[in-house]
C-alpha positions as CSV (number, residue, x, y, z in Angstrom):
1,M,51.1,-44.4,78.7
2,Y,53.6,-42.1,76.7
3,S,52.7,-44.1,73.5
4,F,49.7,-41.5,72.7
5,R,47.4,-43.6,72.7
6,S,46.7,-44.6,76.1
7,Y,42.6,-43.5,77.3
8,P,43.6,-40.8,79.4
9,V,46.1,-38.4,76.5
10,R,42.6,-39.0,74.3
11,I,40.8,-37.8,77.1
12,L,42.8,-34.9,77.9
13,D,44.5,-34.5,74.0
14,N,41.2,-32.7,71.9
15,R,39.9,-29.2,71.6
16,I,37.6,-29.7,74.2
17,S,40.0,-30.1,76.7
18,G,42.9,-26.9,75.3
19,L,39.3,-24.4,75.3
20,L,39.1,-25.1,79.2
21,G,43.0,-25.0,79.8
22,R,42.9,-21.5,78.0
23,Y,39.4,-20.3,79.8
24,S,40.3,-21.5,83.2
25,Y,42.9,-19.2,84.7
26,A,41.2,-17.0,83.3
27,V,38.1,-17.8,84.9
28,Y,39.5,-18.3,87.9
29,L,41.4,-14.8,88.3
30,N,38.1,-12.9,87.1
31,Q,35.6,-15.0,89.8
32,F,36.1,-12.6,93.4
33,I,33.9,-10.1,90.6
34,F,31.1,-11.3,90.4
35,I,31.1,-13.6,93.9
36,G,30.6,-10.5,95.8
37,P,28.1,-9.4,94.0
38,A,26.1,-12.7,93.7
39,I,26.5,-13.2,97.8
40,K,24.5,-9.8,98.2
41,V,21.6,-11.1,95.7
42,V,21.8,-14.9,97.1
43,T,20.2,-14.3,100.2
44,K,17.3,-12.3,98.3
45,Q,17.1,-15.0,94.9
46,N,17.0,-18.4,94.6
47,F,20.5,-20.0,95.2
48,W,20.9,-21.8,92.1
49,Q,19.2,-19.1,89.2
50,V,21.6,-16.3,90.7
51,S,25.0,-19.1,90.4
52,C,23.2,-20.2,87.3
53,I,23.5,-17.0,86.1
54,M,26.6,-15.5,87.6
55,L,28.3,-19.1,86.3
56,A,27.2,-18.3,83.1
57,G,29.0,-14.4,83.2
58,L,31.6,-15.2,84.7
59,I,32.9,-17.4,81.5
60,I,31.7,-15.3,79.3
61,F,33.3,-12.2,80.8
62,S,36.6,-14.7,81.0
63,V,36.2,-15.1,77.5
64,I,36.4,-12.3,76.5
65,T,39.2,-10.8,78.6
66,T,41.2,-13.9,77.3
67,E,40.7,-12.6,73.3
68,L,41.6,-8.7,74.2
69,I,44.5,-9.9,76.1
70,H,45.9,-12.1,73.5
71,A,44.8,-9.8,70.7
72,F,46.5,-7.1,72.6
73,T,50.0,-9.7,72.9
74,V,49.7,-10.2,69.3
75,R,49.9,-6.7,68.6
76,I,52.2,-6.1,70.8
77,S,54.5,-8.6,69.8
78,Q,54.1,-7.3,66.3
79,H,54.5,-3.8,66.6
80,Y,57.9,-4.8,68.0
81,R,59.7,-7.2,65.5
82,Q,58.6,-4.9,62.8
83,K,60.6,-2.1,64.7
84,E,63.7,-4.8,65.2
85,A,63.6,-5.2,61.4
């Protein structure tokens, strides 16, 4: 397993797994924003349609917030590095 050629390592060490890892915490944190309104809509609409729309919106929102926070932290770190120099 530690030779970096095992099957689990090959599955987990790729770009898709990296992207899932990068955005999964944001999806976890942002889900409460989407679940509340979706529960109110689900009673009147088809469950699967609402769930798919909610999931797509949640993923898009999470990607945007993750990238914005990343850009913000990069800017802040660059700002403080310039002050130290």
